[in-house]
C-alpha positions in Angstrom: 181.2 63.3 -267.7 178.3 65.6 -267.1 174.6 64.7 -267.5 171.3 66.8 -266.8 169.3 63.9 -264.7 169.4 63.1 -260.9 169.8 59.4 -259.4 166.8 58.1 -258.0 168.7 56.4 -255.3 167.0 57.6 -251.9 164.0 55.4 -250.0 161.5 56.0 -247.4 164.2 56.2 -244.4 166.4 58.4 -246.5 163.8 60.7 -247.2 162.4 61.1 -243.6 165.9 61.1 -242.1 166.7 64.0 -244.5 164.1 65.9 -243.0 164.3 64.9 -239.3 168.1 65.5 -239.4 167.3 69.1 -240.9 164.7 69.4 -237.7 167.0 68.3 -235.1 169.9 70.8 -235.7 171.2 73.7 -233.7 167.5 74.3 -232.8 167.3 71.9 -230.1 170.7 73.3 -228.9 169.6 76.9 -228.4 165.6 77.0 -228.7 164.5 76.1 -225.2 166.9 78.7 -223.4 166.0 81.3 -225.9 162.4 80.6 -225.7 162.0 80.5 -221.9 163.9 83.9 -221.7 161.4 85.5 -224.1 158.3 83.8 -222.9 159.0 82.3 -219.5 157.1 78.6 -219.0 154.5 79.5 -221.2 157.5 78.8 -224.0 155.8 75.3 -223.7 152.7 77.1 -225.4 155.0 78.7 -228.0 156.5 75.2 -229.2 152.9 73.9 -229.3 151.7 77.1 -231.5 154.7 76.4 -233.7 154.3 72.9 -233.9 150.5 73.2 -235.0 151.7 76.0 -237.6 154.5 73.7 -239.1 151.8 70.7 -239.1 149.7 72.9 -241.0 152.3 73.6 -243.7 153.7 70.0 -243.8 150.0 68.5 -244.6 149.6 70.8 -247.6 153.3 70.2 -248.7 152.5 66.3 -248.2 149.8 66.5 -250.6 151.6 68.8 -253.2 154.9 66.7 -252.9 152.9 63.1 -253.9 151.2 65.1 -256.9 154.6 66.5 -258.1 157.8 64.5 -257.0 160.2 66.9 -258.8 163.8 68.4 -257.4 163.6 71.5 -255.6 159.7 71.1 -255.4 158.9 74.2 -252.9 160.3 76.4 -255.7 158.1 74.7 -258.3 154.4 74.8 -257.1 154.0 78.5 -257.5 155.5 78.5 -260.8 152.9 75.9 -262.0 150.1 77.9 -260.4 150.8 81.4 -261.1 153.3 81.4 -264.0 156.8 82.9 -264.3 156.6 86.0 -262.0 155.5 84.3 -258.8 157.6 81.0 -259.7 160.7 83.1 -259.7 159.8 84.9 -256.4 158.8 81.9 -254.6 162.0 80.1 -255.8 164.2 82.8 -254.8 162.6 82.8 -251.2 163.4 79.0 -251.4 166.9 79.3 -252.2 167.7 82.0 -250.3 166.3 80.0 -246.8 168.3 76.7 -248.1 171.5 78.5 -248.8 171.6 80.5 -245.4 170.9 77.6 -243.2 174.3 76.1 -243.6 176.1 79.0 -242.3 174.0 79.1 -238.9 174.9 75.6 -238.4 178.6 76.3 -238.6 177.9 79.1 -236.3 176.5 77.0 -233.6 179.1 74.3 -234.0 181.7 77.0 -233.5 179.7 78.3 -230.6 179.5 75.3 -228.5 182.9 74.3 -229.3 184.0 77.3 -227.4 183.8 75.0 -224.1 187.4 73.6 -225.3 190.4 75.8 -224.8 191.6 75.4 -228.1 188.4 76.6 -229.5 188.1 79.8 -227.3 189.8 82.2 -230.0 187.2 81.6 -232.8 184.6 84.2 -231.3 184.9 87.8 -229.8 183.8 86.9 -226.2 181.9 90.5 -226.4 179.4 89.9 -228.9 180.3 86.1 -230.2 181.1 87.4 -233.7 183.7 85.4 -235.6 187.5 86.0 -235.1 190.0 85.6 -238.2 190.8 82.2 -237.2 187.1 81.6 -236.4 186.1 82.6 -240.0 188.9 80.4 -241.4 187.1 77.7 -239.6 183.9 78.3 -240.6 185.3 78.4 -244.2 186.5 75.0 -243.8 183.4 73.5 -242.4 181.3 74.8 -245.2 184.0 73.1 -247.5 183.3 70.1 -245.6 179.8 69.9 -246.4 180.2 70.4 -250.2 182.7 67.6 -250.5 180.5 65.2 -248.9 177.7 66.2 -251.2 180.1 65.5 -254.1 180.3 62.0 -252.9 177.0 61.5 -254.5 173.3 61.3 -253.1 173.6 57.5 -252.1 176.5 58.4 -249.8 175.0 61.6 -248.3 172.0 59.8 -247.5 173.7 57.2 -245.8 175.9 59.7 -244.0 172.8 61.6 -243.2 170.9 58.9 -241.7 173.8 57.8 -239.5 174.2 61.2 -238.3 170.5 61.6 -237.7 170.1 58.3 -235.6 172.8 59.8 -233.1 171.0 63.2 -233.6 167.7 61.8 -232.2 169.2 59.6 -229.7 171.0 62.6 -227.9 168.3 64.6 -227.1 166.1 61.9 -226.0 168.7 60.4 -223.6 169.0 64.1 -222.2 165.3 64.5 -221.8 165.1 61.2 -219.7 168.5 61.3 -217.7 168.3 64.8 -216.5 164.1 64.6 -215.9 165.0 61.5 -213.7 166.7 63.4 -210.7 166.2 67.0 -211.2 162.3 67.4 -212.1 160.8 70.8 -210.1 157.3 71.4 -210.5 157.7 74.9 -208.9 159.8 76.0 -211.6 156.8 76.7 -213.9 155.3 78.8 -211.5 158.1 80.6 -209.5 157.7 84.0 -211.3 154.5 83.4 -213.0 153.8 80.8 -215.7 153.3 83.8 -218.3 155.3 86.6 -216.8 155.5 88.2 -220.4 151.9 87.7 -221.4 150.5 86.8 -224.8 153.1 89.1 -226.5 156.1 87.0 -225.0 154.4 83.7 -226.3 153.8 84.9 -229.7 157.3 86.7 -230.1 159.0 83.3 -229.0 157.3 81.7 -231.8 159.3 83.5 -234.3 162.2 85.3 -232.6 163.6 82.8 -230.5 164.2 79.9 -232.8 161.1 77.9 -232.5 160.0 78.4 -236.3 163.5 77.7 -237.1 164.2 74.8 -235.1 161.0 73.0 -236.6 161.9 73.6 -240.0 163.3 71.2 -242.4 160.2 69.0 -243.3 160.6 70.3 -247.0 163.9 68.6 -247.2 162.2 65.3 -248.4 160.4 67.2 -251.0 163.5 68.9 -252.3 164.9 65.4 -253.1 161.8 64.0 -254.6 163.6 63.9 -257.9 165.9 61.4 -256.5 163.4 59.3 -254.5 162.8 55.5 -255.5 159.0 55.8 -255.1 158.1 59.5 -254.4 154.3 59.1 -254.4 154.4 56.5 -251.9 157.2 57.8 -249.9 157.0 62.1 -249.7 153.9 62.0 -247.9 154.9 59.6 -245.1 158.6 61.5 -245.0 157.1 64.8 -244.5 154.4 64.0 -241.8 156.4 61.7 -240.0 159.2 64.0 -239.7 157.2 66.6 -238.2 155.7 64.5 -235.8 159.1 63.2 -234.6 160.6 66.8 -234.2 157.7 68.4 -232.8 157.3 65.6 -230.1 161.3 65.9 -229.2 161.1 69.8 -229.0 158.0 70.1 -226.7 159.5 67.4 -224.3 163.0 69.2 -224.2 161.3 72.6 -223.2 159.4 70.9 -220.7 162.5 69.3 -219.2 164.6 72.4 -219.6 162.5 74.4 -217.4 161.8 71.8 -214.6 165.4 71.0 -214.1 167.1 74.3 -213.8 168.3 75.2 -210.4 166.2 77.9 -208.7 169.2 80.1 -208.6 170.0 80.3 -212.2 166.5 82.4 -212.8 166.7 84.0 -209.1 166.4 87.6 -210.7 163.5 86.4 -213.4 163.7 84.5 -216.7 165.1 87.4 -218.6 168.2 87.1 -216.4 168.8 83.5 -216.9 172.5 82.7 -215.9 174.9 80.1 -216.0 178.2 81.5 -214.7 181.2 80.1 -216.2 179.4 77.8 -218.6 178.8 77.7 -222.3 176.1 75.8 -224.1 172.4 75.7 -222.5 172.0 71.9 -222.4 175.6 71.0 -221.8 175.5 73.9 -219.1 172.3 72.5 -217.6 174.0 68.9 -217.3 176.9 70.4 -215.5 175.0 72.3 -213.1 172.7 69.1 -212.0 176.0 67.0 -211.6 176.0 65.1 -214.9 179.4 65.9 -216.3 179.6 63.0 -218.5 176.4 63.8 -220.0 177.7 67.5 -220.8 180.6 65.8 -222.7 178.3 63.9 -225.0 176.3 66.9 -225.4 179.3 69.0 -226.2 180.2 66.3 -228.9 176.6 66.4 -230.1 177.0 70.1 -230.5 179.1 69.5 -233.3 177.4 66.4 -234.8 173.5 67.8 -234.8 174.3 71.1 -236.6 176.9 69.6 -238.9 174.3 67.1 -240.0 171.9 69.8 -240.7 174.2 72.1 -242.7 175.3 69.1 -244.5 171.6 68.4 -245.8 171.0 71.9 -246.3 173.9 72.1 -248.7 172.4 69.6 -250.6 169.0 71.4 -250.7 170.6 74.7 -252.0 171.8 72.9 -255.1 168.5 71.0 -255.5 166.8 74.3 -255.5 169.1 76.0 -257.8 168.7 73.0 -260.0 165.0 73.5 -259.8 165.2 77.4 -261.0 167.3 76.7 -263.6 164.6 74.0 -265.0 162.0 76.6 -264.8 164.4 79.0 -266.9 165.0 81.4 -263.8 168.8 80.6 -263.8 171.5 79.8 -266.1 171.5 76.1 -267.3 174.6 75.6 -266.0 173.0 75.0 -262.6 171.3 71.9 -264.2 174.6 70.2 -265.4 175.3 66.9 -263.0 178.6 65.1 -262.9 178.5 61.4 -263.3 177.3 60.8 -259.7 174.3 62.9 -260.6 175.4 65.8 -258.4 174.5 69.4 -259.5 178.0 70.6 -259.3 177.7 74.2 -260.1 174.8 74.5 -257.4 177.0 73.1 -254.8 179.8 75.7 -255.7 177.3 78.6 -255.6 176.1 77.1 -252.0 179.6 77.2 -250.6 180.1 80.9 -252.0 176.9 81.9 -250.5 177.6 80.2 -247.1 180.8 82.1 -246.9 179.4 85.3 -247.5 176.7 85.0 -244.8 179.3 84.9 -242.3 180.5 88.3 -243.1 176.5 90.3 -242.5 175.3 88.0 -240.3 178.2 86.8 -237.8 176.0 84.9 -235.0 173.7 82.3 -234.5 171.3 84.6 -232.9 171.6 87.4 -235.6 170.8 84.8 -238.2 167.6 83.2 -236.8 165.0 85.7 -237.1 166.2 86.2 -240.8 166.2 82.7 -241.8 162.8 82.1 -240.0 161.3 85.0 -242.2 162.7 83.6 -245.4 161.7 80.1 -244.8 158.1 81.0 -243.8 157.6 83.3 -246.8 158.8 80.4 -249.0 156.3 77.8 -247.2 153.7 80.6 -247.9 153.5 79.7 -251.8 152.4 76.2 -251.0 149.1 76.9 -249.6 148.4 79.3 -252.3 149.3 76.7 -255.0 147.2 74.2 -253.4 143.9 76.1 -253.7 144.9 76.7 -257.2 145.3 73.0 -258.0 142.0 72.1 -256.3 140.2 74.4 -258.4 142.1 74.0 -261.6 143.3 70.3 -261.5 140.5 68.4 -259.5 141.2 65.3 -261.0 144.9 65.2 -261.1 146.0 61.9 -259.1 146.7 62.5 -255.3 148.6 59.7 -253.6 147.9 61.6 -250.1 144.8 63.8 -250.0 144.7 66.6 -247.4 141.4 66.0 -245.3 139.4 69.2 -245.2 142.1 70.6 -247.5 139.8 73.7 -248.7 139.6 74.7 -245.2 143.3 74.1 -243.7 144.9 75.4 -247.1 143.8 78.9 -246.4 144.0 78.6 -242.4 148.1 77.5 -243.0 148.4 80.7 -245.3 147.2 82.8 -242.4 149.3 80.9 -240.1 152.4 81.5 -242.1 151.8 85.0 -242.4 151.4 85.6 -238.6 155.1 83.9 -238.2 156.2 86.4 -240.7 154.6 89.2 -238.8 155.7 87.9 -235.4 159.5 87.9 -236.5 159.4 91.8 -236.1 160.0 94.7 -238.4 163.7 95.0 -238.0 163.9 91.4 -239.5 161.5 92.0 -242.1 162.9 95.1 -243.7 166.2 93.3 -243.7 164.5 90.4 -245.8 162.8 93.2 -248.1 166.5 94.1 -249.1 167.5 90.5 -249.9 164.1 90.0 -251.8 164.9 93.2 -253.9 168.2 91.8 -254.8 166.5 88.3 -255.7 164.5 90.4 -258.2 167.9 92.1 -259.6 169.6 88.8 -260.1 166.9 86.5 -261.4 165.1 89.2 -262.9 168.1 90.4 -264.9 168.8 87.0 -266.1 165.0 86.5 -267.3 165.3 89.9 -269.0 168.9 88.5 -270.6 167.4 85.5 -271.7 164.5 86.8 -273.5 166.4 89.7 -275.1 168.9 87.1 -276.6 166.0 84.3 -277.5 167.1 81.8 -275.3 164.7 78.9 -275.4 164.7 78.6 -271.6 163.5 82.0 -271.4 161.0 82.1 -268.8 157.4 83.3 -269.4 156.9 86.1 -266.7 153.0 86.1 -266.1 152.2 89.1 -264.7 148.4 88.7 -264.8 148.6 85.7 -262.8 150.7 86.9 -260.3 149.0 90.6 -259.8 148.7 89.7 -256.0 152.0 89.3 -255.3 153.5 92.9 -255.0 150.5 93.7 -253.0 151.1 90.9 -250.9 154.9 91.6 -250.2 154.4 95.4 -249.7 151.3 94.7 -247.6 153.0 92.4 -245.1 155.7 95.0 -244.8 153.6 97.8 -244.2 151.4 95.8 -241.7 154.8 94.7 -239.7 155.9 98.6 -239.9 152.8 99.8 -238.2 152.5 96.8 -235.8 153.7 96.1 -232.3 156.5 93.7 -232.8 159.5 96.0 -233.5 157.0 98.4 -235.6 155.5 101.7 -234.8 152.9 99.9 -232.2 149.9 101.8 -234.2 148.2 98.0 -234.2 147.6 96.8 -230.8 147.9 93.1 -229.7 145.2 91.1 -231.1 144.0 93.8 -233.7 147.1 93.3 -235.5 146.2 89.3 -235.7 142.9 90.2 -237.1 144.4 92.5 -239.5 147.0 90.1 -240.8 144.5 87.3 -241.0 141.8 89.5 -243.0 144.6 90.6 -245.2 146.0 87.0 -245.7 142.6 85.6 -246.8 142.0 88.5 -249.2 145.3 87.7 -250.8 144.6 83.8 -250.6 141.2 84.2 -252.7 142.5 87.0 -255.1 145.5 84.7 -256.0 143.4 81.7 -256.5 140.7 83.7 -258.8 144.0 85.0 -261.0 146.0 81.7 -261.3 147.1 80.4 -264.5 144.4 78.5 -266.6 144.3 74.9 -266.1 145.6 74.1 -269.5 148.7 76.5 -268.9 149.3 75.0 -265.7 149.2 71.3 -267.3 151.6 72.5 -270.1 154.3 73.8 -267.2 154.0 70.3 -265.4 154.6 68.7 -268.9 157.7 70.8 -269.9 159.3 69.8 -266.3 158.5 66.3 -266.6 159.9 66.2 -270.0 162.9 67.8 -269.1 163.7 65.8 -266.0 165.0 62.3 -267.2 166.0 60.3 -264.3 169.7 58.6 -264.7 170.0 54.9 -263.4 
């Protein structure tokens, strides 16, 4: 039997662990190594910058999640605030990010599995790309994610919670066990604390997997439509998950740098070398004589990315569910089976994941792209926050962000800086994906409008007049900047340009947003449509 409603079966721990399980994924396996190669020991500062940025974005999302506890929330806030065109755009950014995380986690699983002899034929030794057998294994792992999701959200929450307890315990154990006998303070200054200067510190935030590692807090918000008490639990789950994840990642970076034998970076941090050892943390454990711990870490290299891939497969189907609710995608994405699972969205999630193995065949190639898509998605929330503060001041807010009128534009500036730091090479590819989204979703909107379908979206161009300027402007700044661009904007000047541009867009968007009555009508339409199934 098919239905249109989601089951409200998830409690606080299920929501928080959905987010924590997404934050502690392949990022912890690779992030510390990639960051120190890019920034040296000053990578610690990169993690702190990344943590502050994510905390700002999470605080904004916490208030919005409590106000609007609906499935696929990140795809809906801009829709409420700016109408159809902005809603369709940010919905596409949200779906694009969610759909491409599961493949990157599969890549990480296969990469670490190369330690075992039976798995060494899954990747080409030269560039880490998948072989034919590796591609087959990747498809099989994606299929496993989908099958578990088909068992229903209650089973999914229990499965993910069990995996997340393991995922949190293992990095914490690695931190304390490795640091206990292998902490060398001199490592932090051997080649200088910040050998690559401010440019290296800022580059590491986006391009080394730091923001990618810290992303995932929004998973609780995507599952809002299946929460038993969303007004109470969403803010707690969102903020709590970021606090747990950020603390673990900063400690991991400190211990990774301090525990390295001097010989592994004798020729500088860019030439960090583990001869004959695969996997940064498992390799480090082997180097310092903790062979038994390396075995545990190799096992965790399957569990951690696997749990994250599982929950992002869930998120992808919920975002497409939200897109269809708003009329940007066919109603087929709304249909759920007897367990309350949006089955068609899961199938599309699987197909998309498989396609991602073709153009982006390795972990490192995917990270920058995912980071940019993710932060572009998150940028919609601060914009919507400013609109709701103006247009809906009396609406109930279970969690109210202190100093929101300051922190909201600040979080938008921070989001745009992260996008800028991800380099021009990544952003032009993201631009191609954005155009593809406009072709797909815009094509459906045109079809629905022409056929007079009752769910045809209203594309409000007036309320979203700032959007094309924003997207093109960020592209031009990146192209002219010093992070993979032409270099015409020097360091610090480029940050000033991004800041001024972002603030101009923020206040323009707030001024041109939908009237309060249109926002209330959009909210009411979703509330009436989303009838939970008990």
